[in-house]
N, C-alpha and C positions, 0 to 999 in steps of 0.2 A: 563229148565231155568225158567219156569213159577212158579215152586215151590220155587224158590229162591227169587223171586221178593218181596213177603210180608216181608221177613226178612230184606231187605235193608232199609225199613222205620224205623227200630229200630237202625240202625247204624249211627253214627255221620257222618256229611259231610266230615270231615277230614279223618276219617277212610276209608270211601268209596273211596275217591280219592286215598289214599295210596294203597288200594287193587287194584283199577283199574290200577294204575301205575305198580304194580307188575305183574299183569296179562298181561299188554301190553308188558312188558319187556320179559316175557316168550314167548309170541306169536311171537315176532319179532326176538328173538335170534336164531342164527344158532345152530344146535345140539351140536357142539363142545363147544360153549359158554354156552348153557343151562346146559350141564353136569357139567361144571365147577362151575356153580352158587351155587350148594349145599355146596361147600367147600371153596370158595374163593370170596372175594369182593374187588374191587379196582376201584377207580376213575381214569379217564384219566389223564395221566401226559405227559410231553414232550416226554418221551421215552417209555411209556407203554400204550397200549390201555386199555380201561376200561373193567372190568369184574363185572357183577352183581351189577351195580351202581344204580339200580332202574329205569333206562331209557330204552326205546326200542332200539333194535339193528337192524336198517333197513339193514345194510350191503352195500357193494359196490363191484361190479365185474368189473374188467378191461376187456373191450371188444375192441380188436384191430379194428381199423376203426371207432369206435365211441368214443373212450376215448383219451383225450389229457392231457398233463401236462401244467399247467399255472403257471408261476413264476412272482410274482410282485416285482418290484424295486430291481433287483439284482445289485445294484449300489454302488459305493464307499462311498457315504455319509452315507449309512447305514452299509455296511459290512466291510469296511476297518478301521483299527485302526487310519488312518489319516482322516477318514470321520468326518463331523461336528457333528454327533450324537453319536459317539462312547462312549462318556462319560456317556450316559444314556442307550444305547442299548448293549454295549460291554459285560456286565455281562451275560445277557440273551443269546446273541449269543454264547459266550464261553461255557456256561453251556449246551446249547442245541446242540452244534456242528453244528450250522446252516450253516456256510460257507461250511463245508465238506459235509453236507447232501444235500444242494442244488446242489452241484457238483455231488453227486451220482445220483440225478435225471437226470441231464444233461447227465451223462455218460450212464445210462441205456437207455435213449432215443436215443442216438447215436448208441448204441449197437443193439437195436431192430428196430429202425426206427419209434418209437412212435412219434407222432406230439408234438411239443413244441411251446407254445405261450408265449411271454414275454410282460408284460404290464408295461411300464416304467413311471416314474414320472419326468417331466421336467417343469421348470418355465422359461418363456421367459421374456424379459424386459417389455413387455406390461402387463404381469400378475402382476407386482409389482404396477400397477396403480389401482388395485381393491380397491373399497371404503369400503369394510367390509370383515372381515375374522373370522373364528372360532379360538379357542384357539391355536391349534397347527399349523394351517395355518399361524397365526401371527408369531409364533416362526420360522417356516420354512422360511418364507420370510425375517425375520430379520437376520437370520444367512446365507442367501444365498444358502440354500439347493437346490440341483438339478438345479442350475442356468445355463442357456445357453443364449447367446446374442440374438438369433433369430431362428425361426423355419426353416429357409432356409439356415442356415450355421452351420458347425461343428467347427467353429473357437473356439479354446480354449477347445474343448471337450476332446481330448485325455488326459487321466490321471486326469481329473477333478473329482469333486465329483459327477457329473452327469454321468460319464462314467461307463461302466461295470467293475465289479471286474475283475482284470487281468486274473485270472484262468478260468473265464467263457467265455472269448472272442472267443476262438476257437469253442465253442458250439453255441454261439449266432450268430457269423458271418460265420456260415457254409453254408449259402445259402439255408438252409432248415427251420431253425427256423423262425417263424413269429414274427416280432416285431411290435406291434400295435402303433397307434398314442398315445401320452402321455395322461394319466389321470391327472386331475388338482387338485382334492381335495383328495379323497381316493378311490372311487369306479370307475368302468368302465363305469359309466353313461356318462362321458364326452369323452370317446374314442371309438374306433371301435372294441374292443375285441369281443363283442357278435356277431357282423356282421361277423368277421373273423372266429369265431368258427362255426357259422351256415353255412357259405359258404363252410367250410371244412367238413361238415357232422358230426360235433362233438356234442354229446348230454351229455357227461359225462366228468367231469373235476377232475383231481388230482391236488390239489392246494398247493403251497408253496410260499415262498418269504417273503418279508418284507413290512411293519412291522405288527406284528401279530394283534393287536387290531385296527389298522388303515386301511391300504390299503388291507392287506390280508383278514381281516374280512369283510371289505366293499365289496371286490370282491366276497367272498363267498355268502354274503347276496344278492347281485345284481344278480349273476348268478343263484341262486336258484329261485329268483323271476322271472327270465326270462325263467325258465323251464328246467334248467340244473340239472343233478344229480351231487353232489359235495362231494368229500371226502377231508379232510385236513391232510397234513403230518405234524404232530405236532412238530417234531424236525427239520423241514426244514423251520422254521420261528422263530421269537423271537420278544421281545417287549421292550419298554422303562421301566426302573425301576428307580423311583425317591424316595426321602425320604418318601413321603406319598402315592405313587401310584405304582402299579405293572401292567403294561399294558399287559404283557404276561399272567399272571394269569387271568385277566379279559377276554381275548380272548379265553383262553382254555375252560372256562365254556360255552361260546357262540358257539365255534366250536362243542363241544359235544352235545349241545342242538339243534343245527340247521342243521348241515351237516348230510349226510347219514352215514358217517363213519369217525372216526379219527384213525390214526395209525402212527407208526414211519416209518422212512426212510427204515430201513432194511426190514421190512415186506412188505412195498410198493414196493420196488425194486424186492423182491422175487416174489410178485404177478404179476408184469409186466413181468418178465422173464418167469414165468409159462404160462401166457396168450399167449405170443408170441411164445413159444415153441410148441404150439399146432397148429400153422398155417401150 
């Protein structure tokens, strides 16, 4: 290595950074990925993991007893065509197969006994008295998203926008799934998700749910900052698409740059089954 150092002084900073990134990618890539790098390159998409995209591949191993599935906001206001946000999230949900893919994660958890934690989003009447809000907080409050009358009552909950999507209810209400207290903005900083995960001995999280660049991404960031290893299931989430902005595209870049791994539902379910078959 010492013989290489003098040469670096003659290389531009941008070139040196590019070389470092390439070397880092090779250093971290599993053998199967590294062998593919010579012939194929692909950025992460909703349905395909990345190959030779110039970034490291830390990887993620499902370890029974240490790994849990976390689903954010599996609720009608996001995932049902009758939900108040369907006009902006429906395209992304449909293209990604998000409803079915979240269902597949619930299915494999029930099949294997893998722990599941749901982090929901609720607004109570007192939350509407907040004196300031961010952009989409303002929108959510204005359209009555996730509204419930009170923390201590389920009055009007059944079938409401705050309720679970109907096909998920048997999974969430099975007596095994942990439903945390509600988060209030986007991340788990305002609820007890981290506490519940720690108390269950969980250090690794398979993350999916809604909405990609808001609650899902905020949960990813917060969990990583709290010391968890996180992978994101890219087609088990979706985002708002408006005339000028694509929330899903924005989140996909950040998922790839921040999480230990990104992959699709099919590969994730297969990895979970393989891990549990070894027990």
